[in-house]
C-alpha positions as CSV (number, residue, x, y, z in Angstrom):
1,M,96.2,181.1,121.6
2,H,94.2,181.5,124.6
3,K,93.8,185.2,125.3
4,K,95.3,185.4,129.4
5,D,92.7,187.4,131.7
6,L,93.7,190.4,133.4
7,I,94.2,191.5,136.6
8,Y,94.7,194.8,138.2
9,I,96.6,194.4,141.9
10,I,95.9,198.2,143.5
11,D,98.7,198.2,146.8
12,D,100.9,200.2,147.9
13,D,102.8,197.5,149.7
14,R,105.7,196.4,146.9
15,D,106.4,193.3,149.0
16,I,102.7,192.2,148.5
17,C,102.2,193.5,144.9
18,D,105.7,190.7,144.2
19,L,104.0,187.9,146.0
20,A,100.4,188.2,144.2
21,C,101.8,189.3,141.3
22,S,104.4,186.2,140.9
23,E,101.8,183.4,142.1
24,L,99.1,184.7,139.9
25,E,101.4,185.2,137.0
26,Y,102.6,181.5,137.6
27,Y,98.6,180.4,137.6
28,G,98.6,181.8,133.5
29,Y,97.2,185.1,134.8
30,D,98.4,188.7,133.0
31,I,98.7,191.3,135.8
32,R,99.5,194.6,136.2
33,V,100.4,196.5,139.2
34,F,99.0,200.2,140.4
35,N,100.3,201.6,143.5
36,T,97.9,204.5,143.5
37,G,94.3,204.8,143.2
38,T,94.5,207.7,140.6
39,L,96.8,205.4,138.5
40,A,94.4,202.4,138.6
41,L,91.8,204.5,137.8
42,Q,93.3,206.0,134.7
43,A,94.5,202.5,133.0
44,L,90.2,201.9,133.8
45,R,89.8,204.4,131.2
46,G,91.7,202.8,128.6
47,M,91.5,198.8,129.3
48,T,89.1,197.0,131.4
49,P,90.3,193.4,134.1
50,A,88.1,190.9,134.7
51,L,89.1,191.6,138.1
52,C,90.7,194.2,140.2
53,I,92.5,193.4,143.4
54,I,92.5,195.7,145.7
55,D,93.7,197.7,149.3
56,L,91.8,199.6,151.2
57,G,94.6,201.8,152.4
58,L,95.7,203.3,149.4
59,P,98.4,206.4,150.1
60,D,95.7,209.1,147.4
61,M,92.0,207.9,148.3
62,D,90.4,205.9,150.9
63,G,90.1,202.0,148.7
64,M,86.4,201.8,149.6
65,A,85.6,205.0,147.6
66,L,87.3,203.0,144.9
67,V,85.2,199.6,145.7
68,K,82.8,201.9,145.1
69,A,83.6,203.4,141.9
70,L,84.2,200.0,140.2
71,S,80.3,198.7,141.3
72,D,79.1,200.6,138.2
73,K,81.3,198.4,135.7
74,P,79.8,194.9,136.2
75,D,82.1,193.3,133.9
76,V,84.7,194.1,136.2
77,G,85.1,191.6,139.5
78,V,86.6,193.1,143.0
79,L,88.1,191.4,145.8
80,I,89.5,193.5,148.2
81,L,93.3,192.3,149.8
82,S,93.5,194.5,153.2
83,G,95.1,194.6,156.4
84,R,91.6,195.6,157.5
85,G,90.1,192.7,159.4
86,S,87.4,194.8,161.5
87,L,83.8,193.0,160.9
88,P,82.2,196.9,160.1
89,D,85.5,196.6,156.8
90,R,84.5,193.5,156.2
91,V,81.0,194.1,156.1
92,L,81.1,197.2,153.9
93,G,83.8,196.6,151.8
94,L,81.3,193.7,150.4
95,E,78.2,195.9,150.9
96,L,80.1,198.9,148.7
97,G,80.2,196.4,145.9
98,G,83.2,194.1,146.5
99,D,83.1,190.2,145.8
100,D,84.9,188.4,148.3
101,Y,87.5,189.8,150.9
102,I,90.9,188.7,152.2
103,T,92.7,190.1,155.2
104,K,96.7,190.4,155.6
105,P,98.9,188.5,155.5
106,F,97.6,186.0,153.5
107,E,98.6,182.6,152.2
108,P,99.5,183.2,148.2
109,R,97.2,180.1,147.0
110,D,94.2,181.4,149.6
111,L,94.3,184.1,147.0
112,V,95.0,181.8,143.9
113,A,91.3,179.8,144.6
114,R,89.4,182.9,146.2
115,V,90.3,184.1,142.1
116,H,89.6,180.9,140.1
117,S,86.6,180.8,142.2
118,L,85.5,184.7,142.1
119,M,86.1,184.4,137.6
120,R,83.5,180.6,137.6
121,R,81.1,182.5,140.0
122,L,80.8,185.7,138.0
123,G,81.9,184.4,134.4
124,L,84.7,186.7,134.0
125,S,86.9,184.3,132.2
126,Q,87.8,185.0,128.9
127,E,86.4,181.9,128.1
128,N,82.9,183.0,129.2
129,R,83.2,185.9,126.8
130,T,84.2,184.3,123.6
131,P,82.2,186.0,120.3
132,G,80.1,183.8,118.6
133,R,79.3,182.5,122.2
134,G,75.5,182.8,122.8
135,V,74.5,184.9,125.8
136,R,71.9,182.6,128.2
137,K,69.4,185.0,129.7
138,A,66.8,183.9,132.6
139,Q,63.1,184.8,131.9
140,F,61.1,184.7,135.0
141,A,57.7,186.8,136.3
142,Q,57.8,189.0,133.0
143,W,61.3,190.1,133.5
144,L,64.3,189.4,131.1
145,Y,67.8,189.3,133.0
146,I,71.2,188.6,130.9
147,P,74.1,187.7,133.5
148,T,76.4,189.2,131.3
149,T,75.5,192.6,131.8
150,L,73.9,192.6,134.9
151,T,70.8,193.8,133.1
152,L,67.3,193.3,134.5
153,S,64.1,194.6,131.3
154,H,60.3,193.8,132.5
155,S,58.0,193.9,129.6
156,S,56.6,197.0,130.9
157,G,59.4,198.9,129.5
158,K,61.5,199.4,133.3
159,N,64.9,198.7,132.5
160,Y,67.7,198.1,135.8
161,T,71.5,197.6,135.4
162,L,72.1,195.4,138.8
163,S,75.7,196.1,140.9
164,T,78.1,193.3,141.0
165,A,77.0,192.1,144.3
166,E,72.6,192.1,143.5
167,G,73.8,189.9,140.3
168,D,75.3,187.9,141.8
169,L,72.8,187.0,144.5
170,L,70.2,186.7,141.4
171,N,72.5,184.3,139.6
172,T,72.3,182.1,142.7
173,L,68.6,182.4,143.2
174,L,67.9,181.4,139.9
175,G,70.5,178.3,139.1
176,S,68.3,177.2,143.0
177,N,64.7,178.6,141.9
178,K,62.1,176.9,143.8
179,Q,65.0,175.6,146.5
180,I,65.2,177.0,150.3
181,L,68.5,179.0,150.6
182,S,70.1,180.2,153.6
183,R,72.2,183.2,153.9
184,D,75.3,181.8,154.4
185,R,74.5,179.7,151.2
186,L,73.5,183.3,149.8
187,L,76.7,184.7,150.9
188,G,79.0,181.7,149.6
189,E,82.8,182.6,151.0
190,Q,82.1,186.0,151.3
191,A,80.1,184.4,155.0
192,I,81.2,185.9,157.6
193,P,79.7,185.2,161.4
194,Y,76.5,187.2,162.4
195,D,76.9,188.9,158.4
196,R,73.3,190.9,157.6
197,S,74.4,192.3,154.7
198,I,72.7,189.6,152.7
199,D,69.4,191.3,153.9
200,S,69.9,194.7,152.8
201,R,71.4,193.3,149.4
202,M,68.1,191.4,149.1
203,S,66.1,194.5,149.8
204,R,67.0,196.5,147.0
205,L,67.1,194.1,144.6
206,R,63.3,193.0,145.7
207,K,62.7,197.0,145.0
208,K,63.8,196.3,141.5
209,I,61.7,193.1,140.8
210,E,58.6,192.7,143.0
211,D,55.4,194.5,142.4
212,N,55.1,195.2,146.7
213,P,58.3,195.1,147.6
214,K,56.9,194.4,151.3
215,E,54.7,191.7,149.9
216,P,57.0,190.1,148.1
217,Q,55.7,187.2,145.6
218,I,59.2,186.4,143.4
219,I,62.0,185.9,146.2
220,K,60.0,185.1,149.5
221,T,61.3,184.8,153.3
222,V,61.1,181.5,155.0
223,Y,61.3,182.8,158.3
224,G,64.2,180.3,160.0
225,A,65.3,179.1,157.3
226,G,66.3,181.8,154.5
227,Y,65.1,183.0,151.1
228,I,63.3,181.2,148.2
229,F,62.7,182.3,144.6
230,A,59.4,181.2,143.8
231,V,58.7,181.5,140.2
232,D,59.3,179.7,137.5
233,V,62.8,180.8,135.5
234,S,63.4,179.1,131.9
235,W,66.7,179.7,130.0
236,I,67.2,180.9,126.7
237,E,70.0,182.0,124.3
């Protein structure tokens, strides 16, 4: 029997929780609801969900702090569901580790579609975690990258663990190497008008993989168009 994907909903609005829970359970997800950040953090120490849906206005902590804490868990996706709809809040939420952002009020089917998309894009579904299935790894410019663990290893011995947002960015670049990708394409469904957060995310990634981030040779800027992953990529299992 196929194991259901586990999702945590962390929100103190019971009506919102009931609506989201009902809709997601209908589409086959296993849902746990927590009305405080503290309870969610306690649960995370015992069982790791595929995805956390987080309200920023929690009664016991700022939801942004919870988003940031989850950025250290590369195998957990983060979808922010909040009444804070301002551009600064959206950009900050994504920069701190959120993988997508939905403002309240929301359409239940939109929430389901976003969840489905994140599961596919980040490889969070149980289908992608089947024991015995080969783990794909990318090799480029003396680097070995494992998407499932977000780990980067260099032949010189350097090792990094990427944030979920950095890993998502690298996955997109690796999948379209030697193609020019616009900022909107790289942001995908997170795209916000005038959002420049992709630039800072790109800067952090370059600092890890480039010999000289000020003169990048792996991820090059194409001025006025976007970025291009300029080296060969090979995938192994």
